[in-house]
N, C-alpha and C positions, 0 to 999 in steps of 0.2 A: 433587563427588558422583562416586562410582565408576561406571564404565560397566559395563553388564551384557551378557553374550553371549546370543545366541539359543540356544534348546534344539535339540538335533540333530533332524533330520527323519527320519521313518520313512515315506517316500513309498511308497504302494502300487505294486506292479508295473504298468508300462505304463499309468499314469494320465494320460499326456500327451494322450490323445484328448479328455479333458474340458476342454481349453483352447480348444476351438472357439468356445464362446460368448464368450470373452474376446477372441479375435483376429478372429473373423468374425461379429459379432452382427448381427441384423436390427433391433435397437432399442437405444437408449442413453438412460439417464436421468442427468442431471447434478444431483447433490444438493449444494446450496450454489452453485447457478447464479448468475452475476452478469450484470447488464445491461452492465457495463463489459467490453468484449472484451479489455482489456489485463490484467484480473485473473485470478487462478488459476482461479476458477470460471467465467470468461467465455471464456477462450481456447479450450477444446475445442469449445465451441459454434460460435464464429467459424470455427475451422479446419475443422471437419467440413462446415459449410455452404459455405465457400469451395472446399473440395476436392471437393464433389459427393457426399458420403455419401448413399446412396439410402435408408438405413433411417430409422426414426422417431427424432427427438430430443425428449426430454422434459425441459425444465428443471424443477427442484424448488426453489422458494423461496417460503416462506409470506408474504413481504412484498410480492410483486409478482404482478400478474395476467398480465403478459407479460414475457418476457426475450428481448431481441434479436429481437423480432418473433414469437416463438413463445409459445403458451399455457403458463403456468407453473402448477404444482400445489403445494399446501401441504405435502404429504408424499408419499412414494413409494407409499403405499397408495392414493392418489387417482388415480394415473396409469392411464389406460384401457389395457386390453390387456396383452400380454406384454412384459416388460422382460428382455432378454437380459443386458445389461451396465449396471451402475451405476457412475458415477464419484462418489466420495465426497470432497468438498472442504469439510470442516467441522473445527472444532477437535478435537484428539485426545480430550478427555474425552467428546465426543459420538459418537465413531465407533462404539463397541460398540452403542449403542442404534440408530443408523442401520442398522448391519449386520443387527441383529435384525429391523428393519422390512423390510429387503430380503429376508430369508429368508421372512418371512410373505407377501411379495408373490410369492414363487417366482422371484426374480431368480437367474439362473444363475451370474453372475460379477460381481466388484466390483474396481474399482481404487481404492486408498486413497492419495491424495496426502499426507495429513496426516502431519507429523512429530511428535515428542514421545513416542516409544515406547522400545524397548529400547536405542536409541542414547543415551538421556538418563540414566535413573536407574532405581531399583527400581520406582517407581510406573509408569514407562513400560513396564518389562518386564511388570508385571502387566496393563497394558492390552493389550499385544501378546499375552500368553498367552490373554487373553479372546477376542481376535479369532481366534486359532488354534483355540480350542475350538469356537467357532461354526462355523468352516469344516469342522472334522472331524465335528462332530455333524450338520450340515445338508447338507453336500455342496456348498455354494456355494464357488466358487473365488475366491481372494483374491490379488490382485497388490499387494504392498506389505506394510505401510504404508511411508511415507517414500520414495515412488517418484515417478517422473515420467510414468508411464503407459505406453501402448502405441500403436503405429500399424500399420495395414495399408494401405500406399500403393495397393494394387490396388483397394481398395474405398472409398478416401477416408475411412477411419476414422482420425481423428487425436485419440485420447483422451488428449491430453497438453497440458501448458501450456508446453512448451519454446518459448523465444523464437526459436530458430534457424529455426523454420518461417516466420518473417516474411521471411526471405531468399528461400526458394522451397520448394515442396513436393518431397520426393523422389519419384522415379518408380520403379515396380516393376521389379525386376530379379531376378537369380538369387541375390543375397546377402541374408541375414537376420542380425540382430544381437540379442543378449541381453546385458544388463549389470546388475550390481548398482547401479552408480552412474548416476543419471539425467543429471547434468550432463555426465559424460564420454560417455555414449551420445549425447547431443545433439551434442557436439563431433564425434564420429566420423561421425554422420549428416550433419552440415553439410559436413565435409571430403569425405566420399564423394560427396555430391551435387554439390559444386563440381567434383569431378574427373570427373563423369559416370557414377559408379558407381550402379547401381540398388539401393536397399534396399527389399525388399518387406515384411518383417515386422521390427518393432522393439519390443523389450520391455525394461522396466526393473523389476527385482525388488525393489530397496530392501532392507528388513529381512528379507524372505522369511518372513513369518509362515506362509505356506502355499506358494505357488508359488516354485520355486527356479530358478536358472540351469540346473541339470541337467535339470529337467523340460522347460524351454523348448527346450533342445538336442534332446531326444528328439522333441518335437513337430515341430521343424523337420526333423529327419532323416527323418521320415515323409512330408514333403510333396514331391511330385514337382517342383513349381515352384521348390524351393530346392536349389541345388547347392553353395553355400558358406555356412558358418556362422561368424560372428564371436562371440566370447564374452569377457566381462570379469568377473572375480570378485575380491573382496577376501578372501573365505573360502569354503570349500566346506562348505555346511550339509547336503548330502545326498550323501555319498560313494558309496554303493551306486548311487544313481540316476545319478550322474555317470558311473560306469563303464558302466552299462547304456546310457546315452545315447551315449557315445563308441563303444562296441562296435557300436551300431546305425548310427551315422554311418559307421563304417569298413566295415560290411557293405554299406551303400548307396553306398560309395565317394564320400562327400561330405567334402571337406576341412573340418576344424575349426581355425580360427586362434584361439588362446586366449591372452589376457593375464591372468596371475595376479599380483597385486601383494601387498604386505605381506611382501616378501622380507627386509627389515631389521627390527630391533627397533622403530625409529621408525615404519616403515611398518605393522607389525602393530598397534601401538598406535593409529595413525591409523585403521586399518580398523575396530577395535573401536568407536572414537568415531563413525565415519561411519555404518556400517550394522550395528553390533553383530556383526561377523564375527570369528571366531577362526581364526587361521591356524596350521597345523601346520608342521613343518619344510619349508622351501622346497625343499630338495634332494629330499625325498620327493614333493612335488607335481610337481616337474619330471620325476621318473622315472615317475610315474603317467601324466602326459599323454603322454609318449613311449611308454609301454607300450601305451596304447590308441589311439595313432595321431593325437593332436592336436599341431599345431605350436604351440609356445609363442613368442609374439611378445614382444619386450622393450620396444619403443617404439611410439608411435602410428604413425609413419612405416612401420615394418616391418609392423605389423598391416594397414594399409591397402594397402601394396604387395602383400603376399601374397594378401590377399582379392581384390584387383583382378586379378592375373594368374590366380588360380585360377578366377575367374568366366568366363574364356575357355574353360575346359573341357579344356585340353590338359595332360596330365601326362607329361613326358618319360620314355621307357622306360629311360634310362641317364643317367649323369652326364657323358657326352661332349658337349662344347659347341664350336661353331665361332664364332669371333669375326671379324666383318667390320667394317672401319673405313675412313674416309677420312682418318684421322689416325694416323700411327705412334705418336705420344705417347699418345693416348687408347687405342690398342691395348695399350700396355704397362700402362696403368692397369687395363684390363679383364682382362688376363691375370693381373695380381697379385690382383685381386679374385676371379677364378675359382679361383685356387690356394688362396687363403685360405678360400674356401667349399667346398673339396674337390671342385670340378668337374674333370673330365678334359679339359685343353686339349691333346688329342692332335694331333700334327702331321698335316697333310694327307698322303695317300699320294703317293708319288713321281710317279706318272703324273698325279695331279691338280695337283701343284705345277708339273710341266712344262707342263700345259695353261694354267694361270694365267699363267705366265711368257711363254708364247707370245702370250697375249692382251694382256699389259702387261709388257714386259720389265723395267721399273724398279720394279715393285711387289714387295711382300714376300708370298710365297704360302704360307708355312709354317703359320701359325695362332698369332696373329691374321693374317688376310688383309688387307693394306693396299692398297687400290686408289687411294689418294692423291686429289688433286683432279682427276685425269684424268677422273673421272665427268662433269665439266662438258662436256668435249669429246666424250666417248663414253658416253652414258647407257646404252648396251647393256651396258657393263661390269658393271653391277649384276646384271642378269639372268643374264649369262654366268657371273659368279663364283658366284652362288647355285646355278645348275644344276650347276656343277663341284663345288662343296662338297657338294651333296646327292646326287650321282650314285650313290654306292655305299652310301647309307644308313648311313654311319659315324657321323654326328652326329644326336643326337635333340633338340638345341636349337641355335638360332642367335641370337646377340645382335649387332645391327648399330648402329653409330654413324654417324648422318648429319647431326646437328645441324640447322641451318636449311636446309641444302642440299635436304632432302626437302620443304621448303615453298616453295622458290624458284620463280619463274615458269618454266614449262616443265619443271619437274622432278617435280612432284607426281604427275601421272598416270602417267608411265612407271615411276617408282619404286614407286608403290602397286600398279600392275598387275603388276609383276614379283613383288612380294611376294604378291599375291593368287594368282597362277599357281603360285608355289612352294608356297603353303599348300594349294592344291587338290591338287597333285601329291603332297604329303607331309603329309597331315592329322594325323598323329601327332607331327609335329615342332613344337616350341614356338618361335615367332619373337617376340623381344622387341626393341624399337627404342629408341634414344635420339635423340629429335627435339625441337627447340624451335620452336614456331610457333603460329599462330592456332588457337583451339579447334576451329573447324569443320574445319580440315585434319587435326588430330590425330584427330578423330572419324572421318574417312574412312579413316585407317590402322587404327583400331580396328575399323571395319566390315569391313575386309579380314582380320580375325582376329589382329591384332598388338597386344598391349599396348605402350603408349608411356610412356617415362620421359624426364625432362630429364637426369638424372644416369645415365651409362652403368654406373657401379658398382652403383647401385641395381637396375638391370635385371639385372645379373649375379647379385646376391644373391637377387633374387626367383626367377630361374630355378633357382638352387641349392635354394631352399626347395621349389619344385615337384618337383624330383628327389627330395628327401628325403621329401616327402609321398607320392609315388608308391611309394617303397620301403616306407614304413610301411603304406600301404593294401594293398600286395601281400602283406604278411605275414598268414598265416592266424591267425584267433583261437585263443587257447589253448583246448584241449579239456579242461582240468582241471575236475573237478566243483566247482561253487560251492555245493554243498548245505551244506557246513560242518557236518556232523553232529558233535555234540560227542564228543570222545574222552575218555580218562581224564583227570580233573582232576588237576592237579599239587598237591603240598603247597606251602604258603606258604613263601617264602624260597628260599635257594639249596639245590639238591639235592646230596646226597652223590654220590661217585664211582660207587657201585654202582647207585643209582637212575638216574643220568645214562646209564650204560652200558646199562642195561636199556631205557630209553626210546629211545635212539638205535638200538639193535639192532632194536627193534620198528619203527622208521621206516626200517630198511634201511641204516643208516650205521654201519659198524664203528668201535669205539673201542678204542684200546690205549694203553698207557703208552709214552712215548718210549723208555724203556730197552729195550723188546722189539725195537726197530728198530735199535739200535746195533750196528754191525758188530764182529765179533770180531777179535782181533789177526791181521793177515795177510790178512783178507778185504776185498774192495772195499766202499766205503761204499754204502749204499742210496741210489740216485738217486731224486730226486723234487723237486717244486717245491711250496712251501707257499703256500696261500691262506688268508685269514681269512674265514670265513662266519659270518653272524649273523642273528638275528631281533630286530627292535626293534618296539615298538608305538607307532605314530604317533597323535597325538591326534585326527586327522581320519580317516585311512584304515585304522587298525588295524594288524595284523601286516605287517611289511615284511621280506623277505629281502634281505640285503646280501652282496656279495662284493667282495674286493679282494685284490691280491697281498700276500703277507707282506713284512715289512721296513719300515723307516722311510721309505724314499724314496717308496713308493706312498702312504703315509699323508700325507706332506707335500704331495704333488702332488694329493691328493684324488681319486685314481683309484679310484672306487668305482662299482658298478652296483647298482641296486635294482629290486625287483619287489614288487607287491602280491600277496598270496597269495589263492587257490592258483593255480599255473600248471603247465603241462606241460613235458615235456623239450624240445620245439622252442623254447618260450619261454625256457627256461633256457639253451639254446645262444645265442639272441640276446642274452641278458643277459651271457653270458661274452664275446661278441664286442664288446660295447660298451666293454670295458675298454681303456684306452690301452695297457696292458701285455699285451694279447691276443697279440701276436706271440711273446712269450716262452713263452706256453702252447702256441701252435700250432706252434712250431718254425720260424717264418718268418724269424727273424733270426739272424745270426751273432754270437757273443759270445766273449770270451776264455775258453779252457779251460785254458791253460797259459801260462807265460811266453814260450813260443816260437811260438805259433801261435793260430789260431782254429778253431772248429768249429761245426757246426750244432747248435742246441738240439734236444734229443730231442723227439719227438712225444709229448706227455703225453696221458693217457687222458681226453680231454674228454667222451666219452660217459658215462663213469662219474661225472665231476664234474657234468654236467648232470642225470643221474639222481638224484644225491644232493641237488642243489638242489631238484628237483621234489618228491622225497619229503619233504624238509624243509618245503617250502611246504604240502604237504598236512597234515603234522603240525601246523604252526602254525595253519592254518585250522581244524583240528578240536580245538584245545586252547584253550578260552576264557580260561583264567587264566594263559596263558603271558605273562610280562612281558618276559623277555629270554633269549636263547640265543646262545652264542658258541662256535664251534669255532676254536680258535686254537693251532695251525694245523690245517687240513685238508690232508693231504699227498696230492698227485696224482702217481701213478707213470707212467712211460713204458710204451709197448708193451703197452697193454691191461692194465696192472698194477692198475687200480682206484684207489680212494681209501681213506684211513683217517684218522680223527680222532685226533690225539695228545693233545688236551686239550679238555675241554668244560665250559662253565658254563651251567647252566639255572636260571632263577629263576622261581618262580610267585608270583602275587599273593596 
């Protein structure tokens, strides 16, 4: 049976406030409640009672007078008083009728555990469409179907049947998580809890008949108690809402760590089968997340590492990092990892190196700073080295490798207090440690403001991620209008040269034939560098502007930058700077200009290029039936010479 995809969402602007009843209800009804606390309909009752949920819990089961010691009701209509949240754990064919009954009861939100909807077949898609219609018509908010529920650890609301809660309940912290996949969200929650990370809000959206990952991110971005957001998605069902949510999170300076899967053909097919999600081009999704300041994690380990460090609330102001180690070999590993992550392992200043050598003549003071095992004999070396390293505010991050030394008898307190003092004196500096030891000792270092890793290279990569997130959060939001008022509709098919010239001229991009640029005999050739600029229509995010350097090498290397439309000129400049070939455009590298020597690349007119990209983005945003556009090439001239398109292809639907 073929799988069916969900219909695109048209989430109303700023609807995220209506999630309050779902995430912070005062009363919960469990429809399909079970006396057996190990069954799907029994676990949420058991969990909420054990976790101390202070609201009312109403089991609904027509076959029992009591469920797990609580009065049971034959149907939702018989429940006394207001019901904020209903958990629906009944077979898929009965869900629509149960949801209708919830609407009549004036229930504000519902969690649908049941599977058997759009992820299965056409009949399942019909059932899911019916749920969506009820939600749209009545205003009841629906999480799911085919989801694992929601929890709010601060209030003891565990409206989920996840078995991972048998291990322990998560404690409230600054991190919140939303995921399309329930099982993976449970896995992340358990790993985070075992690591001591506090997860406050946890939502699984499943098939997203109503509530989407995007809307949950926006809700979290509005919460003062949330400082880090983790998100997992197989497909983006509400792209406009995602952009709005990410913009809000960036405006609130809240890191979003996003894992988007379905990057391969096999993965995309699996996503359609799992939650009926359709994935667009992965490279486009990657560019969108970067454009709006979300850090894309590629593995579970990376996702947890970044969220963990971000929860400490320190984002380094630069990529300059100091590496402190008791092992020269590990210092080399850390330096390699830092270079690979594009951190700046700048050497210590000469006066600082002199001071370090004075303290420990046989140490390596350059960076990494190796204090060797001499710390056992002189524990003050750690504080003295830290003070010297940080004296001139040259470094905005410190990664220190101490292994079990920092947990050994007589070493814990002086090392921890040295770090605490350094953190108090330099609150904007990020300190990350590599320590192996008992959990309670690790927690004491965390309480001093230092994230702790077993692997020093993971600590380095996490610091690099924090520096990247800081750079993205510092970037101002694009000021381009997103009104997208429709412009002139294009004719269907490929436009002729005259129409293309007219359209580009109206967009402010000159177009000329290559022959008009050909130098006459005896005249110098016209200097310029060619880029290829295009507009493609992604199935998820709509029109996307792309740019890459002309020539086969750039194409083979995949050196391309993308942006969702519309965007302004500052964003266009950031887009250009992302290219690996940017130094050629900026005139920052030397290259061969003759057989006998080298010369500096000319400074090409990047402001003109950025202006052309921004105008093209506005044109694409306002032209609803633009299917494809390509300027191949767009020539960029040096010395404020502007740009000119030598060839253009424009195709309308």
